[in-house]
N, C-alpha and C positions, 0 to 999 in steps of 0.2 A: 655797103653801108649806108640805110639812107641819113638826109641827115634832119634832127631836131632840132625844132625851136622851141628850145623850153623859153615860157613863161614864169614868174611867180606875181604872182597876184594877192590880193587885201582879198579874205573870207569874204563873200556877202549872202546872205538869203539863197538866192541860185542855187548856191554848192551844194546844201543841205541833202541833196538825193545822194548823189557824188561819191560824197565824204562818205556814208554812209556805207556804202557799195565797199569803196578801200577798207576803210575801220574792219565791215564784216568777213571783208577776202584775208585781211593780217592778222585779225583778234578772233573771230569767231564768238559763240554766242556767247562763253562765257566771260566775253569784254566789260559786262554789264555788271557783274558782281566784282569785282577786282574794287578794294580800297582807294583807287584815284577817280577811280565811274561813280561813285557814294559821294565824292568832294565836287566831280563835277555836277553831281544827280542835286546839290544844295541850290544852284545859280547858273545863268548862262554865260556862256563863255566870255570872253572880249574881242569880241570881231575886229576892233583896231589890233587887233598883236597874233592874233592869227591869219594862216597863208594858206597859199594851194600852190601847187605850181600844175600848168596845163601844157601841154606836148598837143601843137599843130589843133589848139582849140581844148583840147580835150581833158578834164581834171584827174591828173594821174598822182597825185601826192596831195598830204594837206599834215600842217602838223595846228593844233590849237592850243590856247594861252585862256585859262581859268584865273581869274582873281582872286588869293586866296591870303587870309593872313596864317601866317605857321609861328609858332608862338608871340612873340611882338612885331617880328617882321611881316608888311607890307607887300605881300609878291607876287610871284603867278605859280601856278603849277600849269607847265610846259606837256603835251597829249591829251588826246592820240599823236602821236607821231605813225604816219602811214604813207606805205609808197605802192605801186599797184604789184606785181608780181614783177610786167612783163617792164618794168625801168628799174627796179631793184640792181644795187651794187654799182651805181653810176655818178654817188655823189649829192642827188637830190638830198637825202633827207639831214642831210649833214647840211647841205645848205638853206635849207628851212629854220633848221634848226640855229643857226646863225642869223638869221632873218630875225627869227623870232625875239633871243636875246638882245636885239641891237635894238630894236621898239621897244621891245618895256625896257633897257636901260635908259633909252631916248623918251618913254614915258614916264620915269623916275620910277620905276618898281625897283624896290629896293635889294632884289632877289630873283630868279628862277630854281624853282623843284622840280624834282620828275621822280617818277620810279624807275627806274632801267638798269639797263645796265652796264658797269664801272668801263669795262675795256671799249666799249663804242662809242661813251659820251666820256669818258675823261681827257682826249684830244677835242674837244671841242670847249672846254673850259669846263669843266663841270666836276665836281669836288667832293666827297666821301661831307654828310653829313655825319655829328658826333651818335657813338650808335644810341637808338633807340630816345634821340633827343626830340627825334615828333609823334604823337601820338594819333595815327590816321584813322578815323572808322572804319577802321577791318585790319584784318594781319596782314604786313608786310613786312620782306622782309628788310631790316636794317640796313644788310650793306649793299641795294640797291638803295637807298632814298639820297638823291644826288641834290646838290646846289652852285649856281653857275650866283655865288654873293657878290653886289653891285654895293655895296655899299660894305662902308669900311670894316661895320663889325655885326655885320652877318654872324657868323657863325656862335659867338658869342650869346648871339638875341634868337637864335630856332631853335627854341625851348618851348613843349610844350602842345595842344592841338594844333594842327591844321584845317580849317574850313572855310567855305568861299566866304567871299566879304564883295561888298556893292562900291562897284566904281565909278570911275568918268568916265564915259564918253566923250567929255571933252576933245576935239579936234581929227575926230574917230574920219576919217575918212578911204577911200580907194589912194590903193601906193602897189605902184608896179616895178616889176624889178623882172628885167628881159636876158636872157641869155642865150648863147649859142649855143650848139656843140656835136 
């Protein structure tokens, strides 16, 4: 089996085409009509909290974080998270989530929210949000709305609408995380 040198990097504009291809492979054309995509259309994601993974220089996975207000919580919406089919089931997605959540915590985010599968995200620290607590700009299965609560009172304040919010880009800069496997 060939040795893989996986490197985790902060996303920059040069990664856009590769990320678009990875997301197209993972989610197909219907990805643009999902409720979370409607939030992402409202404004840009936070490059300082969005990461990619490369293998021998090729971008093979990414995760993006979009600043949101959810009820009275100033947090981030995680996603899309996608890994090239050739690199699935190697822990790359889980590592990208770990890196992104930790970066959000360091930046002062109150929560990381996503719409996803509880069996995958639960072991990564995500908990269910109270049923129908958040109103998305489109239909969402309330059983799939999950959160990593960073602030102590996050769950109590996650009530109301969720939408994009402007964010502070201070301190944004490339960060590299190397991992050999």
